FIKOLZA-1660 file (N, C-alpha, C; in steps of 0.1 Angstrom, whole numbers, plus 5000, padded with zeros to 4 digits):
% residues 205
   i   px   py   pz ch aa at
   1 7399 1963 0914  A  X  N
   1 7393 1962 0923  A  X CA
   1 7405 1977 0930  A  X  C
   2 7398 1982 0939  A  X  N
   2 7410 1994 0940  A  X CA
   2 7405 1997 0956  A  X  C
   3 7413 2004 0963  A  X  N
   3 7408 2010 0976  A  X CA
   3 7417 2024 0977  A  X  C
   4 7409 2033 0988  A  X  N
   4 7419 2048 0988  A  X CA
   4 7420 2045 1002  A  X  C
   5 7434 2044 1004  A  X  N
   5 7438 2043 1018  A  X CA
   5 7442 2058 1027  A  X  C
   6 7445 2057 1037  A  X  N
   6 7451 2067 1048  A  X CA
   6 7468 2064 1049  A  X  C
   7 7475 2075 1051  A  X  N
   7 7489 2069 1058  A  X CA
   7 7497 2082 1059  A  X  C
   8 7504 2083 1071  A  X  N
   8 7511 2097 1067  A  X CA
   8 7504 2108 1065  A  X  C
   9 7490 2109 1067  A  X  N
   9 7484 2124 1069  A  X CA
   9 7482 2124 1058  A  X  C
  10 7484 2115 1044  A  X  N
  10 7480 2117 1034  A  X CA
  10 7468 2106 1025  A  X  C
  11 7460 2107 1014  A  X  N
  11 7457 2094 1011  A  X CA
  11 7460 2088 1000  A  X  C
  12 7459 2080 0992  A  X  N
  12 7466 2075 0981  A  X CA
  12 7454 2062 0976  A  X  C
  13 7453 2065 0964  A  X  N
  13 7440 2055 0957  A  X CA
  13 7452 2043 0951  A  X  C
  14 7446 2028 0958  A  X  N
  14 7459 2017 0952  A  X CA
  14 7450 2007 0949  A  X  C
  15 7458 1998 0938  A  X  N
  15 7454 1990 0933  A  X CA
  15 7466 1979 0932  A  X  C
  16 7459 1965 0931  A  X  N
  16 7468 1955 0931  A  X CA
  16 7480 1956 0922  A  X  C
  17 7495 1960 0926  A  X  N
  17 7508 1954 0924  A  X CA
  17 7511 1974 0919  A  X  C
  18 7507 1982 0927  A  X  N
  18 7509 1993 0925  A  X CA
  18 7519 1996 0932  A  X  C
  19 7530 2004 0929  A  X  N
  19 7540 2007 0936  A  X CA
  19 7542 2022 0938  A  X  C
  20 7543 2023 0953  A  X  N
  20 7540 2039 0955  A  X CA
  20 7551 2046 0970  A  X  C
  21 7555 2055 0969  A  X  N
  21 7564 2061 0975  A  X CA
  21 7554 2067 0991  A  X  C
  22 7558 2064 1003  A  X  N
  22 7548 2068 1015  A  X CA
  22 7557 2070 1022  A  X  C
  23 7549 2077 1031  A  X  N
  23 7561 2082 1044  A  X CA
  23 7565 2074 1056  A  X  C
  24 7573 2071 1061  A  X  N
  24 7585 2057 1070  A  X CA
  24 7574 2053 1076  A  X  C
  25 7574 2035 1071  A  X  N
  25 7566 2033 1081  A  X CA
  25 7580 2020 1086  A  X  C
  26 7581 2015 1097  A  X  N
  26 7589 2003 1100  A  X CA
  26 7588 1992 1095  A  X  C
  27 7597 1987 1098  A  X  N
  27 7599 1974 1091  A  X CA
  27 7611 1972 1078  A  X  C
  28 7613 1961 1072  A  X  N
  28 7624 1958 1069  A  X CA
  28 7622 1955 1047  A  X  C
  29 7632 1955 1043  A  X  N
  29 7625 1947 1024  A  X CA
  29 7619 1936 1029  A  X  C
  30 7609 1931 1024  A  X  N
  30 7605 1921 1021  A  X CA
  30 7595 1918 1031  A  X  C
  31 7593 1931 1043  A  X  N
  31 7578 1925 1051  A  X CA
  31 7568 1930 1047  A  X  C
  32 7558 1923 1052  A  X  N
  32 7544 1924 1044  A  X CA
  32 7539 1932 1058  A  X  C
  33 7534 1948 1055  A  X  N
  33 7525 1952 1064  A  X CA
  33 7515 1958 1059  A  X  C
  34 7503 1961 1069  A  X  N
  34 7488 1956 1065  A  X CA
  34 7486 1975 1065  A  X  C
  35 7478 1981 1060  A  X  N
  35 7472 1994 1061  A  X CA
  35 7460 1997 1064  A  X  C
  36 7456 1995 1077  A  X  N
  36 7439 1996 1081  A  X CA
  36 7431 2007 1076  A  X  C
  37 7436 2018 1080  A  X  N
  37 7428 2030 1072  A  X CA
  37 7424 2031 1062  A  X  C
  38 7412 2021 1050  A  X  N
  38 7409 2021 1041  A  X CA
  38 7393 2028 1043  A  X  C
  39 7398 2040 1035  A  X  N
  39 7385 2051 1035  A  X CA
  39 7377 2048 1026  A  X  C
  40 7376 2038 1016  A  X  N
  40 7369 2033 1004  A  X CA
  40 7373 2027 0994  A  X  C
  41 7367 2014 0993  A  X  N
  41 7367 2003 0985  A  X CA
  41 7356 2004 0970  A  X  C
  42 7362 2002 0960  A  X  N
  42 7356 1999 0951  A  X CA
  42 7363 1987 0941  A  X  C
  43 7351 1982 0933  A  X  N
  43 7349 1968 0929  A  X CA
  43 7341 1970 0916  A  X  C
  44 7340 1972 0903  A  X  N
  44 7338 1978 0896  A  X CA
  44 7325 1986 0893  A  X  C
  45 7312 1987 0892  A  X  N
  45 7302 1997 0898  A  X CA
  45 7300 1998 0911  A  X  C
  46 7303 1987 0920  A  X  N
  46 7299 1984 0935  A  X CA
  46 7312 1992 0940  A  X  C
  47 7308 2008 0952  A  X  N
  47 7318 2014 0960  A  X CA
  47 7311 2013 0972  A  X  C
  48 7321 2010 0981  A  X  N
  48 7320 2014 0994  A  X CA
  48 7330 2022 0999  A  X  C
  49 7320 2033 1007  A  X  N
  49 7324 2042 1015  A  X CA
  49 7322 2042 1026  A  X  C
  50 7336 2042 1038  A  X  N
  50 7337 2041 1052  A  X CA
  50 7331 2053 1061  A  X  C
  51 7328 2053 1070  A  X  N
  51 7322 2063 1077  A  X CA
  51 7328 2065 1093  A  X  C
  52 7342 2069 1093  A  X  N
  52 7350 2073 1078  A  X CA
  52 7358 2063 1076  A  X  C
  53 7359 2049 1080  A  X  N
  53 7368 2039 1076  A  X CA
  53 7357 2028 1073  A  X  C
  54 7362 2016 1061  A  X  N
  54 7352 2007 1057  A  X CA
  54 7354 1995 1071  A  X  C
  55 7347 1989 1073  A  X  N
  55 7344 1984 1086  A  X CA
  55 7355 1968 1079  A  X  C
  56 7358 1965 1085  A  X  N
  56 7366 1949 1076  A  X CA
  56 7374 1949 1065  A  X  C
  57 7381 1960 1063  A  X  N
  57 7387 1961 1052  A  X CA
  57 7403 1967 1055  A  X  C
  58 7414 1963 1042  A  X  N
  58 7428 1965 1044  A  X CA
  58 7435 1964 1039  A  X  C
  59 7447 1968 1033  A  X  N
  59 7454 1968 1020  A  X CA
  59 7469 1962 1025  A  X  C
  60 7473 1952 1024  A  X  N
  60 7482 1947 1023  A  X CA
  60 7496 1950 1016  A  X  C
  61 7504 1955 1016  A  X  N
  61 7518 1960 1012  A  X CA
  61 7533 1951 1012  A  X  C
  62 7539 1951 1004  A  X  N
  62 7549 1947 1001  A  X CA
  62 7562 1959 1009  A  X  C
  63 7570 1960 1014  A  X  N
  63 7583 1972 1016  A  X CA
  63 7590 1965 1005  A  X  C
  64 7595 1975 0998  A  X  N
  64 7601 1971 0988  A  X CA
  64 7616 1979 0991  A  X  C
  65 7617 1987 0997  A  X  N
  65 7628 1998 0999  A  X CA
  65 7625 2010 1009  A  X  C
  66 7634 2012 1021  A  X  N
  66 7632 2023 1033  A  X CA
  66 7641 2032 1024  A  X  C
  67 7638 2044 1018  A  X  N
  67 7647 2055 1010  A  X CA
  67 7642 2072 1018  A  X  C
  68 7649 2076 1013  A  X  N
  68 7648 2092 1014  A  X CA
  68 7646 2099 1002  A  X  C
  69 7638 2108 1007  A  X  N
  69 7633 2118 0990  A  X CA
  69 7643 2128 0991  A  X  C
  70 7637 2138 0984  A  X  N
  70 7649 2148 0976  A  X CA
  70 7655 2159 0991  A  X  C
  71 7664 2164 0989  A  X  N
  71 7673 2172 0995  A  X CA
  71 7664 2188 0994  A  X  C
  72 7656 2189 1006  A  X  N
  72 7651 2205 1007  A  X CA
  72 7665 2214 1012  A  X  C
  73 7661 2227 1008  A  X  N
  73 7667 2236 1019  A  X CA
  73 7657 2248 1023  A  X  C
  74 7662 2249 1038  A  X  N
  74 7656 2259 1039  A  X CA
  74 7659 2271 1049  A  X  C
  75 7658 2283 1041  A  X  N
  75 7661 2292 1041  A  X CA
  75 7654 2305 1045  A  X  C
  76 7659 2311 1061  A  X  N
  76 7651 2320 1066  A  X CA
  76 7662 2337 1065  A  X  C
  77 7658 2343 1064  A  X  N
  77 7661 2358 1064  A  X CA
  77 7656 2367 1068  A  X  C
  78 7659 2377 1082  A  X  N
  78 7653 2386 1083  A  X CA
  78 7661 2401 1080  A  X  C
  79 7656 2409 1072  A  X  N
  79 7662 2419 1068  A  X CA
  79 7669 2431 1079  A  X  C
  80 7681 2434 1077  A  X  N
  80 7681 2443 1087  A  X CA
  80 7686 2439 1101  A  X  C
  81 7691 2426 1106  A  X  N
  81 7683 2419 1120  A  X CA
  81 7701 2409 1115  A  X  C
  82 7706 2407 1105  A  X  N
  82 7718 2400 1104  A  X CA
  82 7714 2388 1109  A  X  C
  83 7702 2383 1106  A  X  N
  83 7695 2371 1109  A  X CA
  83 7696 2360 1095  A  X  C
  84 7701 2351 1096  A  X  N
  84 7699 2338 1086  A  X CA
  84 7705 2325 1088  A  X  C
  85 7695 2318 1088  A  X  N
  85 7694 2301 1091  A  X CA
  85 7694 2294 1078  A  X  C
  86 7702 2285 1076  A  X  N
  86 7699 2273 1064  A  X CA
  86 7703 2259 1071  A  X  C
  87 7690 2256 1066  A  X  N
  87 7687 2239 1073  A  X CA
  87 7686 2230 1059  A  X  C
  88 7690 2217 1054  A  X  N
  88 7682 2209 1048  A  X CA
  88 7675 2199 1055  A  X  C
  89 7668 2190 1047  A  X  N
  89 7659 2181 1050  A  X CA
  89 7655 2173 1038  A  X  C
  90 7656 2157 1045  A  X  N
  90 7654 2147 1034  A  X CA
  90 7642 2136 1037  A  X  C
  91 7634 2138 1036  A  X  N
  91 7618 2129 1041  A  X CA
  91 7623 2117 1041  A  X  C
  92 7621 2110 1050  A  X  N
  92 7624 2093 1054  A  X CA
  92 7608 2085 1045  A  X  C
  93 7609 2078 1035  A  X  N
  93 7603 2067 1031  A  X CA
  93 7603 2062 1027  A  X  C
  94 7590 2050 1028  A  X  N
  94 7590 2037 1027  A  X CA
  94 7584 2036 1008  A  X  C
  95 7591 2028 1000  A  X  N
  95 7585 2026 0990  A  X CA
  95 7577 2007 0990  A  X  C
  96 7567 2010 0986  A  X  N
  96 7554 1996 0989  A  X CA
  96 7554 1994 0980  A  X  C
  97 7549 1979 0980  A  X  N
  97 7540 1974 0963  A  X CA
  97 7529 1968 0969  A  X  C
  98 7516 1972 0969  A  X  N
  98 7504 1967 0969  A  X CA
  98 7500 1950 0965  A  X  C
  99 7498 1945 0975  A  X  N
  99 7499 1932 0973  A  X CA
  99 7484 1921 0973  A  X  C
 100 7474 1931 0979  A  X  N
 100 7459 1923 0979  A  X CA
 100 7457 1939 0987  A  X  C
 101 7444 1937 0985  A  X  N
 101 7432 1944 0990  A  X CA
 101 7421 1934 0999  A  X  C
 102 7421 1936 1010  A  X  N
 102 7411 1926 1018  A  X CA
 102 7400 1932 1020  A  X  C
 103 7388 1926 1021  A  X  N
 103 7374 1929 1028  A  X CA
 103 7367 1919 1038  A  X  C
 104 7362 1921 1046  A  X  N
 104 7352 1913 1054  A  X CA
 104 7360 1909 1063  A  X  C
 105 7370 1913 1071  A  X  N
 105 7378 1911 1081  A  X CA
 105 7388 1902 1077  A  X  C
 106 7394 1899 1070  A  X  N
 106 7404 1890 1059  A  X CA
 106 7416 1897 1066  A  X  C
 107 7427 1885 1070  A  X  N
 107 7438 1891 1073  A  X CA
 107 7452 1889 1063  A  X  C
 108 7460 1897 1060  A  X  N
 108 7467 1893 1052  A  X CA
 108 7486 1886 1057  A  X  C
 109 7491 1875 1050  A  X  N
 109 7497 1872 1052  A  X CA
 109 7512 1878 1061  A  X  C
 110 7515 1874 1070  A  X  N
 110 7531 1879 1073  A  X CA
 110 7536 1874 1062  A  X  C
 111 7539 1866 1058  A  X  N
 111 7552 1858 1056  A  X CA
 111 7564 1871 1051  A  X  C
 112 7573 1867 1053  A  X  N
 112 7585 1879 1046  A  X CA
 112 7589 1870 1031  A  X  C
 113 7597 1882 1025  A  X  N
 113 7604 1873 1011  A  X CA
 113 7618 1872 1014  A  X  C
 114 7622 1861 1019  A  X  N
 114 7632 1857 1031  A  X CA
 114 7642 1856 1022  A  X  C
 115 7639 1847 1008  A  X  N
 115 7651 1851 0996  A  X CA
 115 7662 1864 0994  A  X  C
 116 7650 1872 0994  A  X  N
 116 7654 1887 0990  A  X CA
 116 7660 1893 1001  A  X  C
 117 7658 1887 1015  A  X  N
 117 7666 1895 1027  A  X CA
 117 7678 1896 1026  A  X  C
 118 7681 1878 1024  A  X  N
 118 7699 1881 1027  A  X CA
 118 7706 1887 1017  A  X  C
 119 7703 1888 1005  A  X  N
 119 7709 1897 0992  A  X CA
 119 7708 1912 0994  A  X  C
 120 7697 1919 0998  A  X  N
 120 7697 1929 1005  A  X CA
 120 7704 1934 1015  A  X  C
 121 7707 1926 1025  A  X  N
 121 7714 1928 1033  A  X CA
 121 7729 1927 1031  A  X  C
 122 7736 1919 1021  A  X  N
 122 7749 1918 1017  A  X CA
 122 7746 1926 1009  A  X  C
 123 7739 1939 0998  A  X  N
 123 7743 1944 0991  A  X CA
 123 7744 1956 1000  A  X  C
 124 7738 1956 1010  A  X  N
 124 7742 1970 1020  A  X CA
 124 7754 1972 1028  A  X  C
 125 7755 1958 1029  A  X  N
 125 7767 1957 1036  A  X CA
 125 7781 1961 1029  A  X  C
 126 7781 1957 1013  A  X  N
 126 7796 1961 1002  A  X CA
 126 7791 1972 0999  A  X  C
 127 7779 1983 1004  A  X  N
 127 7775 1995 1000  A  X CA
 127 7779 2006 1014  A  X  C
 128 7789 2003 1021  A  X  N
 128 7790 2011 1033  A  X CA
 128 7798 2016 1030  A  X  C
 129 7798 2030 1037  A  X  N
 129 7808 2043 1031  A  X CA
 129 7816 2041 1043  A  X  C
 130 7812 2036 1051  A  X  N
 130 7824 2036 1064  A  X CA
 130 7839 2023 1063  A  X  C
 131 7836 2014 1052  A  X  N
 131 7849 2010 1049  A  X CA
 131 7857 2017 1043  A  X  C
 132 7857 2032 1038  A  X  N
 132 7864 2037 1029  A  X CA
 132 7873 2044 1045  A  X  C
 133 7886 2039 1044  A  X  N
 133 7896 2045 1055  A  X CA
 133 7895 2053 1060  A  X  C
 134 7895 2057 1073  A  X  N
 134 7891 2073 1079  A  X CA
 134 7876 2078 1081  A  X  C
 135 7869 2073 1074  A  X  N
 135 7856 2073 1079  A  X CA
 135 7852 2066 1087  A  X  C
 136 7846 2074 1100  A  X  N
 136 7841 2063 1111  A  X CA
 136 7827 2069 1112  A  X  C
 137 7819 2062 1124  A  X  N
 137 7802 2065 1124  A  X CA
 137 7799 2079 1127  A  X  C
 138 7808 2091 1132  A  X  N
 138 7806 2105 1129  A  X CA
 138 7806 2108 1118  A  X  C
 139 7813 2106 1108  A  X  N
 139 7824 2112 1091  A  X CA
 139 7806 2104 1086  A  X  C
 140 7804 2091 1089  A  X  N
 140 7796 2091 1082  A  X CA
 140 7783 2091 1083  A  X  C
 141 7780 2097 1096  A  X  N
 141 7762 2105 1098  A  X CA
 141 7763 2114 1091  A  X  C
 142 7778 2131 1093  A  X  N
 142 7781 2139 1083  A  X CA
 142 7779 2141 1072  A  X  C
 143 7783 2127 1064  A  X  N
 143 7782 2128 1052  A  X CA
 143 7766 2124 1044  A  X  C
 144 7761 2114 1052  A  X  N
 144 7747 2116 1055  A  X CA
 144 7733 2129 1052  A  X  C
 145 7740 2135 1064  A  X  N
 145 7734 2149 1061  A  X CA
 145 7736 2158 1053  A  X  C
 146 7751 2150 1042  A  X  N
 146 7751 2158 1033  A  X CA
 146 7745 2154 1018  A  X  C
 147 7740 2142 1019  A  X  N
 147 7734 2137 1012  A  X CA
 147 7741 2124 1002  A  X  C
 148 7751 2121 1011  A  X  N
 148 7760 2111 1003  A  X CA
 148 7757 2101 1011  A  X  C
 149 7754 2089 1008  A  X  N
 149 7752 2073 1018  A  X CA
 149 7755 2063 1010  A  X  C
 150 7762 2060 0998  A  X  N
 150 7767 2050 0992  A  X CA
 150 7779 2053 0988  A  X  C
 151 7789 2042 0985  A  X  N
 151 7799 2040 0978  A  X CA
 151 7799 2047 0964  A  X  C
 152 7790 2042 0956  A  X  N
 152 7788 2045 0940  A  X CA
 152 7787 2058 0939  A  X  C
 153 7780 2069 0953  A  X  N
 153 7779 2083 0950  A  X CA
 153 7792 2086 0951  A  X  C
 154 7802 2084 0961  A  X  N
 154 7816 2087 0956  A  X CA
 154 7823 2086 0948  A  X  C
 155 7824 2077 0939  A  X  N
 155 7831 2071 0934  A  X CA
 155 7832 2081 0925  A  X  C
 156 7818 2084 0918  A  X  N
 156 7813 2092 0908  A  X CA
 156 7813 2106 0911  A  X  C
 157 7822 2111 0921  A  X  N
 157 7825 2124 0924  A  X CA
 157 7837 2130 0913  A  X  C
 158 7836 2143 0911  A  X  N
 158 7846 2148 0900  A  X CA
 158 7860 2158 0915  A  X  C
 159 7868 2161 0908  A  X  N
 159 7878 2168 0922  A  X CA
 159 7867 2181 0926  A  X  C
 160 7859 2187 0916  A  X  N
 160 7852 2198 0917  A  X CA
 160 7838 2191 0931  A  X  C
 161 7834 2183 0927  A  X  N
 161 7825 2177 0938  A  X CA
 161 7834 2174 0953  A  X  C
 162 7849 2171 0950  A  X  N
 162 7851 2164 0963  A  X CA
 162 7853 2177 0971  A  X  C
 163 7857 2189 0968  A  X  N
 163 7865 2199 0970  A  X CA
 163 7851 2207 0975  A  X  C
 164 7839 2207 0971  A  X  N
 164 7828 2212 0976  A  X CA
 164 7825 2205 0984  A  X  C
 165 7828 2194 0986  A  X  N
 165 7821 2184 0999  A  X CA
 165 7827 2187 1010  A  X  C
 166 7843 2188 1008  A  X  N
 166 7852 2193 1020  A  X CA
 166 7848 2202 1026  A  X  C
 167 7852 2211 1018  A  X  N
 167 7841 2224 1024  A  X CA
 167 7828 2227 1031  A  X  C
 168 7820 2222 1022  A  X  N
 168 7809 2219 1033  A  X CA
 168 7804 2217 1047  A  X  C
 169 7814 2202 1044  A  X  N
 169 7817 2193 1059  A  X CA
 169 7827 2197 1066  A  X  C
 170 7838 2207 1061  A  X  N
 170 7850 2205 1068  A  X CA
 170 7860 2200 1072  A  X  C
 171 7861 2193 1061  A  X  N
 171 7868 2180 1063  A  X CA
 171 7885 2182 1062  A  X  C
 172 7890 2195 1057  A  X  N
 172 7907 2200 1060  A  X CA
 172 7912 2189 1047  A  X  C
 173 7904 2186 1038  A  X  N
 173 7915 2182 1025  A  X CA
 173 7911 2167 1031  A  X  C
 174 7905 2159 1039  A  X  N
 174 7906 2146 1040  A  X CA
 174 7902 2139 1029  A  X  C
 175 7892 2144 1023  A  X  N
 175 7886 2133 1011  A  X CA
 175 7898 2130 0997  A  X  C
 176 7903 2144 0997  A  X  N
 176 7913 2141 0986  A  X CA
 176 7926 2134 0991  A  X  C
 177 7929 2136 1004  A  X  N
 177 7943 2131 1007  A  X CA
 177 7942 2116 1012  A  X  C
 178 7932 2114 1015  A  X  N
 178 7928 2098 1018  A  X CA
 178 7924 2090 1002  A  X  C
 179 7923 2096 0995  A  X  N
 179 7919 2092 0984  A  X CA
 179 7903 2084 0984  A  X  C
 180 7893 2096 0986  A  X  N
 180 7880 2085 0988  A  X CA
 180 7875 2082 0976  A  X  C
 181 7879 2094 0965  A  X  N
 181 7870 2083 0957  A  X CA
 181 7881 2071 0949  A  X  C
 182 7890 2072 0952  A  X  N
 182 7894 2058 0946  A  X CA
 182 7894 2050 0954  A  X  C
 183 7895 2046 0968  A  X  N
 183 7890 2040 0976  A  X CA
 183 7879 2031 0970  A  X  C
 184 7869 2040 0971  A  X  N
 184 7856 2040 0967  A  X CA
 184 7857 2029 0953  A  X  C
 185 7859 2032 0947  A  X  N
 185 7856 2026 0932  A  X CA
 185 7868 2009 0935  A  X  C
 186 7876 2010 0945  A  X  N
 186 7881 1998 0946  A  X CA
 186 7869 1990 0952  A  X  C
 187 7863 1996 0965  A  X  N
 187 7854 1988 0969  A  X CA
 187 7847 1985 0961  A  X  C
 188 7842 1990 0951  A  X  N
 188 7826 1985 0941  A  X CA
 188 7834 1974 0936  A  X  C
 189 7849 1977 0931  A  X  N
 189 7850 1962 0923  A  X CA
 189 7855 1955 0929  A  X  C
 190 7854 1951 0943  A  X  N
 190 7852 1940 0952  A  X CA
 190 7867 1938 0958  A  X  C
 191 7875 1950 0956  A  X  N
 191 7886 1948 0962  A  X CA
 191 7885 1950 0982  A  X  C
 192 7896 1944 0987  A  X  N
 192 7891 1945 1004  A  X CA
 192 7893 1959 1008  A  X  C
 193 7887 1966 1020  A  X  N
 193 7892 1978 1028  A  X CA
 193 7907 1978 1027  A  X  C
 194 7911 1993 1023  A  X  N
 194 7922 1992 1023  A  X CA
 194 7930 1991 1036  A  X  C
 195 7917 1993 1050  A  X  N
 195 7922 1994 1063  A  X CA
 195 7931 1982 1066  A  X  C
 196 7921 1970 1060  A  X  N
 196 7923 1957 1065  A  X CA
 196 7936 1949 1057  A  X  C
 197 7941 1957 1045  A  X  N
 197 7948 1956 1032  A  X CA
 197 7962 1961 1046  A  X  C
 198 7963 1970 1049  A  X  N
 198 7972 1978 1057  A  X CA
 198 7976 1968 1066  A  X  C
 199 7968 1967 1076  A  X  N
 199 7967 1960 1085  A  X CA
 199 7975 1944 1084  A  X  C
 200 7966 1935 1075  A  X  N
 200 7974 1924 1071  A  X CA
 200 7987 1928 1063  A  X  C
 201 7992 1934 1058  A  X  N
 201 8010 1941 1056  A  X CA
 201 8017 1943 1066  A  X  C
 202 8014 1946 1077  A  X  N
 202 8020 1950 1092  A  X CA
 202 8019 1942 1097  A  X  C
 203 8012 1932 1100  A  X  N
 203 8012 1921 1111  A  X CA
 203 8020 1911 1102  A  X  C
 204 8023 1907 1092  A  X  N
 204 8034 1902 1085  A  X CA
 204 8048 1903 1083  A  X  C
 205 8048 1920 1083  A  X  N
 205 8062 1921 1087  A  X CA
 205 8065 1921 1100  A  X  C
% end
């Protein structure tokens, strides 16, 4: 059994257990969402085409991840006008797994994967780049705009990568001076943030 659904201005042919990336929908990992704009439902040789939607049909899907697409650079230039504009964009996406194709007005279960959610939240908290000393909310936002959102990405950077990032974000040498790469590696290894360690030492003294 398959269906054709419309979401985010695009159409997708889906079947049970399919995993696909669609434009961002609200919800958390493990939530069950309903895609109600079903244009067609097929079951073997029987095909029902909507006008425009199939009455009583819907598709249930579980949110696997709230993700972002690849970075796209938009560059505009006008000759002899000294006009140049450069912008970056990363599309917000939702990765979903199709759990069921429903017909005749059947409703999807609103059950969430509660077992997965605490682990996912804990993993997200442990991979927070603001745990690096000197990285506050504003700097975290700038790094996200540059495409760096995890400790693993910073830990994998070479000296040239750090220098390139420093120049692009005008960090004035902060990344190398505060040893962001080393801090990221320590945090991934399970060590406490340096800021907390330094504060604890100061309290002991």
